[in-house]
Residue, then its C-alpha position, 0 to 999 in steps of 0.5 A: m313331656s306333657c301330663s294329662v288327666a282324662v276321664p275314661t271314655s271321654p276325649v275332652f273332659s280333661f285336665y292338662n298340666n302343661n309346660n307347652v301350650n301346644s301339647n296334645s290332650i291325652p285321653s284314656t279309654t274304658p275297657s269293655c268286658s263281655s262274658p265268653p261264650s258258654s261251652p259244654l267242654l270248657k267253663r271259664r271263670r268271669p274275670a274279677k271286676l275292674d276298679i276304674p278310677v274317675a280320672s286316670l294318668a296317661f302319657g303320649l296319646s293324641p286326640a285322634a286316638a280318642p274314643s267315642p263321645a262319653r256316655d258317662a252319667v257323671v264326670e268329676v275331677d278335683g284338680r289343683g286349684f279347680s274342681v269340676f262336676c258334670k251330670r248328664g241330663r235326659r239325653h243319651h249322650m252328655e253334650d257338655r265338655f270342659s277343659a282345664a290347663v294349668d302351668l301354661h308356659g311353665q308358669p304356675k300362675q297362668a291357666f286356661f279354663g273352659i265350659f262348653d255346652g253342646h247342642g245338636g250333638t257333641k262334635a262342636s263342644e268336643f272340638a272347642a274343648h280340644n282347640l279353643e285354648k290353643n287358638v286363643l293362646d296363639e293369638v295372645v302370643r302374637r299380639d301385644e298384651c294390651d290387645i288381649k280382647e282382640a286376641v281372645k276374639h280371634g281365638y274364638l273366630n279361628t276355632d269356629s272357622e276351623f270347625l266349619k271346615e271340618d264339615l261337622n254339624g251342631g254347635s256349642c256355647c262357650v265360657t272361658a277364663l284365661i288367667r295371665n299376669g295377674n289378670l282374669v280374662v273372661s269370655n263367652a259366646g252363648d249362655c254359659r256364664a261366669v260368676i265371680s265372688r267378691g267376698d260374699m257378693a256374686e257378680a256375673l262377668t258375662s251376659d248370656h247371648k239369647p235372642s231375647r236380648e234387645d241388641e242381639r235381636d236387632r243384630i239378627e233382624t238387621q242381617g235378615g233373620y227373625v226372632d220369635v217365641c216358640r213354646g215360651v222360648w225366644r228362638i232364631q228362625g224358630s229354631l235355636a235358643v242362643s244367638r252366639g256360639i261355635g258351629d251352627r253352620n245352618l244358622k251361621q249368618w245370625v249365630i256368630a262366634e264372636p265373644e264378649t270379653k271382660v278383663i279384671k285384675i285379680e284382687p285379694q277379695h276375689d275368692l272364687l270363679i264359677l263357670a257353668s253351663d245354662g243347666l245350672w243358671e236356669k235354676v240357680s241364681n248367681q248369688e245362690a251359687v256363691d252362697i252355697a259354694r263359698p263356705l266350702c271353698v274359702g276360710n277353713n282348713r277342710q276346703q271341698p270345692l268338688l263338693a260345692c260343685k256337686k251341691l250346685v248341680e244337685l240343687s239344679v236337678s232338685r228344681g227340675s233341670l233335665d239339661d246336662i249340667s257342668v259346674m267348675i269352681i276356680k280358686l282365684q287366690n292361687y293366682i295372686 
């Protein structure tokens, strides 16, 4: 039996504690309450207000039974070895999603984490959060361990292909971290970013896929597309401001789902890993993020990684971010 912690009203803001990588995600729903109609003959008392926790425990539900996309202004989860905080921006719906799976194959030092930044709706980020982990792990199991980069690449491409077959619109940037056999395998497609702390020094493990990147611009133009600046932002075909991701069927000729992947051995000096959507990175530098997060996550008896996530989000908002912002902090010392 699998166990899942899922944020109310959201099918994919979820934390999995899996002994089987193919287990289903388990959403929970927020009950809706409304006042009964008034009557001159019968006056009913309003029921007491329900106290619904940020995360609830549920068993046995399938993703197909999940409710509609979340409208939560804030989502937070403080899991075992990781914490995540998401804040909705100016849109009516939060388009960011995340996934976190620990104890893969019953191994406490294996895990998969992801941040998914949707655009043009929530369908692509939801789909990626539900399916990318399984598709990557299926490829990892099929292939030799030394071929891990190819396994991740095909996991991303398979997820993209499956999404396009669903005839759904929208797209999603992704950044994922697979922890396996003492290695950290970080991949991205789009402008979500992974930053690691080596002691007190920040190092980006991913490179944003923007149309302004020379190699990305050359690739797009070679395929017959064009890149130009619209209101100060580099865009493909005058439209999309990222050059890789899941979905985006109308621009699929140029917006590819192939990730870039880096593999490193987790060493004692590796304190934490920060995965975040561009809502953070557009306003907060890599080193600032580490400087704020590390004192709350390392070297004291009252570690508060969830508070660190919140502080990073609040800093970005204070600097004018109107985007959805999702920040996940993973304590790498748990996986040595």
